[in-house]
N, C-alpha and C positions, 0 to 999 in steps of 0.2 A: 161468718168465716170461722173455720175450725183450724187450729194449728196443733201439730203434734208437739208435746212437751219435750220429747227426746230429740227428734231430728229437725223440727221446725218446718216440716212440710205443711203447706197451707192449702185448704180446699174450701170451696163454697159449700155452705150447709144446704145442699140441694140434691135431690135425686130425680133425674129426668129419664123418662122412657125414650125409646127410639122414636116414637111418634111425636113426642114433645120436642125432641131435638130437630126432627125434620121440619116442624112448624117454625123453628127459629131461622132456618136457612132457606127460606123461600126467595123469590126474586126481590122482594122488598129489602132483604138483608144486604143485597149487593147494589141496590139503587135507592139509598136514602136512610135506611136504619143503621147501617154500620159503615158503609162506604157511600161517597157522593154518587159515583157511577163507576163500578168496577171495570166494565167493558170499555168505557170511555178512557179510562186510565191505563189501558192495555200497554201502551208504549213505555210508560215509566215502570210498570210492573215487570215487563219483560226485560227492561234494562237492569232492574234489580236481580232478576233470575239469572241473567247472563253472568253477573258478578258471582252469584251463589254457585252456579254450575262450574265456573272456573275454579272455585275453591274446592268443590266436591271432587273434581277430576284429579286433583293432586293425590287422592286416596284411591282412585280407580284408574290406574294408568292404562289398562287394556279395555277401556269402556266400549270400544267399537265391537268387542266380542262378547259383551255382557248385556243383560236385560235389566231394566229399571221399572220399578212399580212405585207409584205415588199414592199415598193415603191422604185424602183431603185435597184432591186435584182441582177442585172448583171448575173454572172454565177452561182449564188445560193449558194455561200460559207457560208454566214451567215445562210441561211435557213438550210443548211446541218448541221451546228454546233448546231442549235437550235432545230433540228428535235426531239430529245429525250426529250426535256424539255416541249414541248407544245402538246396539244391534236391534233391540226392540224395546218398546215401552208401553205402559198402560197405567190407568189410574182408576180410583174409586172415590166417591164422595156421596154424602147423604142428599145433597141438593140436586133434585131432578132437573131444575132449570139450568143450573150451571153445567151439569154433565151433558145435557142436550146440546148446549152451545159447543162444548168440546167435540162432540161427535159430528154435529151437523156443519159447523163452521170451520173446524180445524181438521176434521177427518181423523180424530184420535180414537184409540181404543179406550173407552171410559164407560163406567157403569155407575148407576146410583144404587147403592146397597150398603149394608152394614159389613164392615171388614171382618168382624168376628164370625160371620157366617160365610165368608168368601172362601172358595176352594180354588187353589192354583192347579192348572193342568200341568204346568212346568214351573218350578220354583224360580223366582227372580234372583238375581245376584245382588241387586241394590234396592233398598226400600227407603223412601224419603217421606218425612212428615214435616212440611214447612209450615210453621205457625199453626199447628194442628193439635198437638198433644194436649194443650191446655183446654181444648174444646171437648175432649172425649169424656164420656161418663165414666169409663173404666180404663184409664191409661195402662194400668197394670196388666189387664187382660190383653190389651193390644200388644204390649211389648212381649208378653209370653207367646202370643200367636206369631208375631214377627220372628222371634227367636226359633220357633218350631218350623217356620216356613223357609228361612234362609239356609243355604248350605254353609258348611263350615268355611270360615273366611269371608262370608258375605258381609256386606256393608249396610249399616243403618245410619242415616244422616237426618238430623232434625234441627229445628230452631224453636225457641220458646222464650218467654220472658224470664229474667233472672231476679227473683225476689230478694236476693241478698246483694244486689248491685247498690251502688251509692245513691242512685236516683230513686230506686224503689224505697230504700230506707228513709231518704229525705222526704219523699212525698207521702209515705204512709198509705192510708186508705184512699188517697187521691192520686196514687200512681196510675198512669194511663192504661196499664195492662189489667187493672182490677175493674172488671165490668161483667159480673155474672148477669144473666145466665149463660151468655155465650162463652166466657172464660170461666171454667169451673175449677181449674187446678193451677197452683202457683209454685213452680219449682225454683230451686237454687242449684248452683253447681254441685253442692254436696248431695242434695236429695235426689237429683236426677242421676248422678253418678251411682248412688246407692241402688236405685231401681234398675239401672242398666246392668250393673255387676250382678245383682241378684238373679237376673234373667240370662246370664251366661255371655255377656258382652265384655270385650276389652276396649276401653276408651282410648282412642288415638288422637283426638283433638277436642279441646274445649276452649273456645274463644268468644269474644264479643262480636256481634254482627251489626253492621250499619244498615241503613235503609235509604233508598231513593223514594222520595214522596213528592207528589204533585202539590205545590203550595196551595193551589185552589182547593184540593181535597183536605189538606190540613186545616185551612180556614173554615171549610164546611163543618168539620168535626167540632172545632172549638166554638165557632159562632152560632151554628145552627143546632147541632145536637146537644151541646153542653150549656151554652149561654142564651139560646133562643133569641139571637140578634140577627134575624134573617135579612132585615133591611140593610144593615151594615155589610153583610156578606154580599148581597145583590149589588150594592154600590161599588164595592171593591172589585167584583167581577167585571162591571162595566168599565172600570178604569184600566183593566188588563194588568193591574199590579200583581195579580196572582198567577199570571200565565208563565210559570217557569218551574223547574224541578230543583229539588234540594236534597243533598246527601247528608245524613246525620248519623253519627254513631255516639249515642248517649251512654253506651256501656251497659244497657239493661236488657239486651237481647242475646241469648246464648246460641252459638252455632256449635253443634256437637256431631262428631263422627265416631262411631263405635263399630267394632268388628266382632262377628260371632266367633267365639273361641272354639 
């Protein structure tokens, strides 16, 4: 890990090509490597996205007349939730399998491509990056392109981990958000604000964000991916003790809305 001595921005000491990034986000990423089963958890993921959409719409009061574009749309669950709120919407993601699901199962306009090479026929009014900016090889170039793409007054909304939160500081290198090579960059309120301001955005909201999680999925991450205790996980599944949802706000996820000046 590398940390800037001046601003404390922290990044993984890795340089990944687009091909290497694509190899990270295959079907296995969503079914075992990072998530227990992303599609199986659709109900709780959409529950979370409905809460996030409600928060976003406070800053987009005329959403029904505006267009939305999501970077890192994965299987399209946020786009599906937001479909009725916006005039039009579309998304992009490196994962070919996830985008195929969004197109074939949900009928969404989504494509698998690198956003840095994407060309808009018509610029969107709102761009979202939910839990995405930390995955990008060059978040600075993404924000520059987003700023160039949005019209004046356009909205950028994103979520990411907060490296300066009490939990991140208490956990240190064991903080749950630190897991390269999928998470490459670690922002704080200060460093993210600095990057947004540098790219011509005015920050309208910076708050912590809670998450709905399937308890079964949480147990899978802890017992299977981290502790290799698959037998205990299997036993707990059979008892149905894991068959419920949980909302947690540990104060270590940032929700940010910024507007192009």
